[in-house]
C-alpha positions as CSV (number, residue, x, y, z in Angstrom):
1,M,10.9,3.2,128.1
2,K,8.4,5.5,125.7
3,K,6.2,3.7,123.7
4,I,6.2,4.9,120.1
5,V,3.6,3.9,117.0
6,V,5.7,3.1,113.8
7,L,2.8,4.0,111.5
8,H,3.2,1.6,108.4
9,S,1.4,1.3,105.0
10,D,-1.3,-1.5,105.3
11,V,0.8,-4.0,102.7
12,A,-0.5,-7.4,101.7
13,P,1.8,-10.4,101.3
14,D,1.7,-10.2,97.7
15,A,2.5,-6.6,97.1
16,P,4.6,-5.1,94.6
17,A,8.2,-4.6,95.6
18,D,7.5,-0.8,96.4
19,E,5.1,-1.4,98.7
20,L,6.6,-3.9,100.8
21,D,9.7,-1.8,101.0
22,C,7.7,0.3,103.7
23,L,7.8,-2.9,105.9
24,R,11.5,-3.0,105.6
25,Q,11.7,0.6,106.7
26,A,9.1,0.0,109.6
27,Q,11.4,-2.6,110.9
28,A,14.6,-1.1,110.2
29,V,13.0,2.2,112.3
30,S,11.6,-0.1,115.3
31,D,15.2,-1.5,115.6
32,A,16.6,2.0,115.7
33,L,13.9,3.2,118.3
34,T,14.9,0.2,120.3
35,A,18.7,1.0,120.2
36,L,17.3,4.3,121.7
37,G,15.7,2.9,124.5
38,H,12.4,3.2,123.4
39,E,9.1,0.5,122.7
40,P,8.3,0.4,119.1
41,V,4.7,-0.8,118.5
42,L,4.3,-1.7,114.5
43,M,0.7,-0.7,113.4
44,P,-0.5,-0.8,109.9
45,F,-2.5,2.4,108.8
46,V,-6.2,1.3,107.1
47,L,-8.6,2.6,105.0
48,D,-11.1,2.4,108.2
49,L,-10.3,5.7,110.0
50,A,-12.2,5.0,113.0
51,E,-10.4,1.3,113.4
52,N,-6.9,3.8,113.3
53,M,-8.1,5.8,116.0
54,D,-9.2,3.2,118.3
55,K,-5.8,1.5,118.3
56,L,-4.0,4.8,118.8
57,R,-6.3,5.4,121.9
58,Q,-5.7,2.2,123.5
59,I,-1.9,2.1,122.5
60,S,-1.6,5.7,123.8
61,P,1.9,6.4,122.6
62,Y,4.1,9.1,123.0
63,A,4.9,9.9,119.6
64,V,4.4,8.4,116.1
65,F,6.8,7.6,113.7
66,N,4.7,8.3,110.3
67,L,6.1,5.8,107.7
68,V,2.4,5.9,105.7
69,E,3.3,5.8,101.9
70,T,-0.2,4.7,100.8
71,V,-3.5,4.0,102.0
72,A,-5.5,1.2,100.3
73,G,-2.9,1.4,97.9
74,K,-3.3,4.9,96.7
75,G,-0.8,7.6,97.2
76,S,-3.5,10.3,96.7
77,L,-4.6,9.5,100.3
78,V,-1.2,9.6,101.7
79,Y,-2.2,13.0,103.8
80,L,-4.9,11.1,105.6
81,A,-2.4,9.4,108.0
82,P,-1.1,13.0,109.6
83,A,-4.5,14.4,109.1
84,L,-5.7,11.4,111.9
85,L,-2.7,12.4,113.8
86,D,-3.7,15.7,114.0
87,L,-7.5,15.2,115.0
88,L,-6.0,13.1,117.9
89,N,-3.3,15.7,118.6
90,L,-0.5,13.1,118.7
91,P,2.9,14.2,117.8
92,Y,4.3,12.7,114.7
93,T,7.4,12.7,112.7
94,G,8.1,14.1,109.4
95,C,5.7,16.3,107.4
96,R,2.1,18.0,108.6
97,T,-0.7,17.3,106.6
98,D,-0.7,20.3,104.1
99,A,3.0,19.7,103.3
100,M,2.1,16.0,102.7
101,Y,-0.9,16.8,100.3
102,L,0.7,19.6,98.3
103,T,3.8,17.7,97.8
104,S,2.1,14.8,96.9
105,N,0.0,16.1,94.2
106,K,3.0,16.7,91.7
107,P,1.4,18.9,89.1
108,L,0.2,21.3,92.1
109,A,3.8,21.1,93.5
110,K,5.4,22.1,90.1
111,K,2.7,25.2,90.2
112,M,3.9,26.1,93.7
113,L,7.6,26.0,92.7
114,R,6.8,28.0,89.6
115,D,5.3,30.5,91.2
116,A,7.8,30.8,94.1
117,G,10.5,31.4,91.1
118,I,11.8,27.9,91.5
119,A,12.4,26.3,88.1
120,T,11.1,22.8,87.2
121,P,10.5,21.1,84.3
122,A,7.3,22.2,81.7
123,W,4.5,20.0,82.1
124,L,1.0,19.3,80.5
125,C,-1.9,18.5,83.0
126,E,-4.8,16.6,82.0
127,N,-6.8,19.5,80.9
128,G,-4.5,19.6,78.0
129,H,-2.9,22.7,79.4
130,L,0.9,23.4,79.1
131,C,2.6,25.0,81.8
132,G,6.0,26.4,81.4
133,E,8.1,27.2,78.2
134,A,7.7,26.1,74.7
135,P,7.0,22.2,74.2
136,A,9.7,20.2,74.5
137,D,10.8,17.5,72.3
138,T,10.3,14.6,74.6
139,F,7.9,14.0,77.6
140,I,7.4,11.9,80.2
141,V,4.0,11.0,81.3
142,K,3.4,10.2,85.0
143,A,1.1,9.5,87.5
144,C,-0.2,12.8,89.7
145,W,0.1,11.0,93.2
146,E,2.1,8.0,93.1
147,E,5.7,7.7,94.4
148,A,8.5,5.3,94.0
149,S,8.3,5.6,90.3
150,A,5.0,3.5,90.3
151,G,3.8,3.0,86.8
152,L,7.1,4.6,85.0
153,D,8.6,2.6,82.4
154,E,10.0,3.4,78.6
155,T,6.1,3.3,77.4
156,C,5.7,6.5,79.1
157,V,8.1,8.2,77.2
158,V,6.8,10.1,74.4
159,K,9.0,11.7,71.4
160,S,7.9,14.3,69.4
161,P,4.4,14.7,70.5
162,R,1.9,15.7,67.8
163,P,-0.7,18.2,69.0
164,G,-2.8,16.5,71.1
165,D,-1.0,13.0,71.9
166,L,-0.1,13.7,75.2
167,A,-3.6,14.7,76.4
168,R,-4.8,11.5,74.5
169,I,-1.8,9.4,76.3
170,I,-2.5,11.0,79.8
171,Q,-6.6,10.2,79.2
172,T,-5.6,6.4,78.4
173,K,-3.2,6.4,81.5
174,K,-6.3,7.4,83.8
175,N,-8.6,5.2,82.0
176,E,-6.1,2.0,82.4
177,T,-5.2,2.8,86.1
178,G,-8.0,5.0,87.5
179,V,-5.6,7.7,88.7
180,P,-4.9,11.0,87.2
181,W,-1.7,11.6,85.2
182,F,0.4,14.4,83.5
183,A,3.2,15.1,81.3
184,E,6.4,16.0,82.3
185,E,9.5,17.7,79.9
186,Y,12.4,15.2,79.8
187,I,15.4,17.0,80.6
188,E,18.5,15.3,79.0
189,G,21.3,16.3,82.0
190,R,22.8,15.2,85.1
191,E,20.4,14.3,87.9
192,F,20.9,14.9,91.7
193,N,19.1,14.8,95.0
194,I,19.3,16.3,98.4
195,G,18.0,15.1,101.7
196,L,16.8,17.0,104.2
197,L,17.1,16.2,107.9
198,A,15.5,17.8,111.1
199,G,18.2,18.9,113.2
200,Q,19.0,20.8,116.6
201,D,19.0,23.7,114.9
202,G,16.6,23.1,112.3
203,I,16.6,21.5,109.2
204,I,20.0,20.5,107.3
205,A,21.1,19.6,103.7
206,L,22.5,16.2,103.7
207,P,25.4,15.8,101.2
208,A,24.3,16.0,97.4
209,A,24.2,12.6,95.7
210,E,24.3,12.2,91.6
211,I,22.5,9.2,90.0
212,I,25.0,7.7,87.6
213,F,23.4,5.8,84.6
214,L,26.3,3.5,83.5
215,D,26.3,2.3,80.0
216,Y,23.1,3.3,78.9
217,P,22.6,2.8,75.2
218,E,22.5,6.0,73.2
219,K,19.0,5.8,72.7
220,K,17.9,4.6,76.0
221,L,16.6,7.5,78.2
222,K,18.4,8.2,81.4
223,I,15.6,7.9,83.9
224,L,15.0,6.6,87.3
225,D,12.0,4.3,86.4
226,Y,10.3,1.5,88.3
227,R,12.8,-1.0,87.1
228,S,15.7,0.9,88.0
229,K,14.3,1.2,91.6
230,W,12.7,-2.4,92.3
231,I,13.7,-5.3,89.5
232,E,17.0,-6.6,90.7
233,D,18.0,-8.5,87.7
234,S,17.2,-5.6,85.2
235,F,19.4,-3.9,83.2
236,E,18.1,-0.7,84.7
237,Y,18.5,-1.3,88.5
238,E,22.0,-2.8,87.8
239,H,23.4,-0.1,85.8
240,T,22.0,2.7,88.0
241,S,24.4,4.1,91.1
242,R,24.9,7.0,92.9
243,T,28.2,9.0,93.9
244,F,28.6,11.7,96.7
245,D,32.2,12.4,95.0
246,F,32.7,15.6,93.0
247,D,35.5,17.5,92.1
248,R,36.0,21.4,93.0
249,H,34.4,22.5,89.5
250,D,31.3,21.1,90.7
251,A,31.2,23.2,94.0
252,P,29.0,25.9,92.8
253,L,26.5,23.7,91.4
254,I,26.4,22.0,95.0
255,D,26.2,25.0,96.7
256,R,22.9,25.8,94.3
257,L,21.2,22.6,94.8
258,R,21.3,23.1,98.8
259,E,20.2,26.9,98.6
260,I,17.1,25.4,96.1
261,A,16.4,22.2,98.5
262,L,16.3,24.7,101.1
263,A,13.8,27.0,99.6
264,C,11.7,24.2,99.0
265,R,11.6,23.4,102.8
266,R,10.4,26.9,103.3
267,L,7.8,26.7,100.9
268,F,6.2,23.6,101.9
269,D,7.3,24.0,105.5
270,L,9.1,20.4,105.3
271,R,9.6,18.6,108.6
272,G,11.5,15.6,110.0
273,A,13.1,14.0,106.7
274,A,12.5,15.1,103.1
275,R,14.2,15.0,99.6
276,V,14.6,17.0,96.5
277,D,15.2,15.6,93.0
278,F,16.7,17.9,90.1
279,R,17.7,17.6,86.6
280,I,20.5,20.1,85.3
281,N,19.5,21.4,81.8
282,E,21.8,22.5,79.0
283,N,22.3,26.0,80.3
284,G,23.4,24.4,83.7
285,E,20.3,25.4,85.5
286,P,19.2,23.0,88.4
287,L,15.1,22.2,88.0
288,V,13.2,20.5,90.7
289,L,11.7,17.2,89.4
290,E,10.1,16.6,92.6
291,V,9.9,17.2,96.6
292,N,9.4,14.5,98.4
293,A,7.9,14.7,101.9
294,N,8.1,11.1,102.6
295,P,11.5,9.8,101.4
296,C,12.3,6.0,101.6
297,L,14.3,5.3,104.9
298,S,15.2,1.8,104.3
299,P,19.2,1.0,105.3
300,D,19.8,0.4,101.8
301,A,17.9,3.6,100.3
302,G,19.8,6.8,99.0
303,F,18.4,8.9,102.3
304,A,20.4,6.6,104.7
305,A,23.5,6.7,102.1
306,A,23.5,10.4,102.3
307,L,23.3,10.0,106.2
308,K,26.3,7.8,105.9
309,R,28.1,10.3,103.9
310,A,27.3,12.7,106.5
311,E,28.6,10.6,109.3
312,I,25.2,10.3,111.1
313,P,24.4,7.1,112.5
314,Y,20.8,5.9,111.3
315,H,19.5,5.4,114.9
316,R,20.8,9.3,115.5
317,A,18.9,10.6,112.5
318,I,15.4,8.7,113.8
319,D,16.3,10.2,117.2
320,A,16.4,13.7,115.4
321,M,13.2,13.0,113.7
322,I,11.4,12.0,117.3
323,H,12.7,15.4,118.7
324,D,11.6,17.2,115.9
325,A,8.3,15.7,116.2
326,L,8.1,16.8,119.8
327,K,8.5,20.5,119.4
C-alpha cells in the first residue's frame, strides 16, 4: 500500500461554496485512491512553505495528488504548490508549474492563444489596451486570476461602454478586491467545454459538453456566473444544465472543438486533467474563453460527467492521473 498525499487548499470552515468544494474533491479523490489500494493522506497547502516542506518530508509519499486551487484564498498563488513539489522532486498529478501559472493568468493565457493562432474573444487589460478586433457592444469584467467564476455576476456586465468606461470599472474592481481585473468581449452564442485526461497513449479529449441556459429572459445575458455554479436556490443555478447529446449537423463543430482543445494542450503542455471552455460566435467560429489547468474533480461536476459519458469510471481516471504523474 503506497502513501499518496492528497494536497488541497487550506479552506476555512466558513469559506464560500466554491472554496469548500475543494474539500469535497479531496474526499472523492481519497475514496478513489483507497479503492485502488493506496493509502491517501489528506494535507492542506498553507502559505508557510517551510511547514508544507516539513510535512511532505515526514510523510515521504509515493506521489502527490495536487488539488490546490488557492493559497491563502488567492488564485494568483496557485502555482506555488507545483513549484514546491518540483523543488522537493516529488511526482505529482496535473499540470506543471509553468502551465499552472500561464493558464491561471487569464490575460496572459489569452495573449498566448492569440499569438498561437487560436481564436479568443477580444479583451481590455488594466492598462486600457484593447487586444483583438474592434470593440464589442458588451463586455464582461473578470478577475485576472480567480477561478470558479469568483466575483462574476451581473454587475460585471458592461453594455455599450463609452471611451474610458471599462478602464475605470477595471480599476474600481481592483480597488475593491485588491486583485487585478480585465474586460472580455461577450460572445452571444452556444457555450461548450472539452475535458482533457491523461491516458496510456497521452492526453485524450473527453466528450464535448454544451451548457444549456433554460428559459433565460430575453435581456438576461447567458453567462456561467458565480450564482449559476454555486448558489443552489438561485434562478441561474436551477436553469443552467449541460448536455452531451448532439445531432449529426453538430459533428464538424464538435470535431473542431476537440482539435482546438488538443492544440491548447500542446501550447500549454497540459498534464493530468484539464478543460477548455468555448463560445461559438455568430459566424460559427469557436473562441476559447479559458484554459483550465486545474478543473473541478467533484463527482457532481462537469469533468466527472464527461468521464461518465466516456464510460471511464471515476477511480480509473484518478489512477490514470497517478500513472501520468509517475512518468
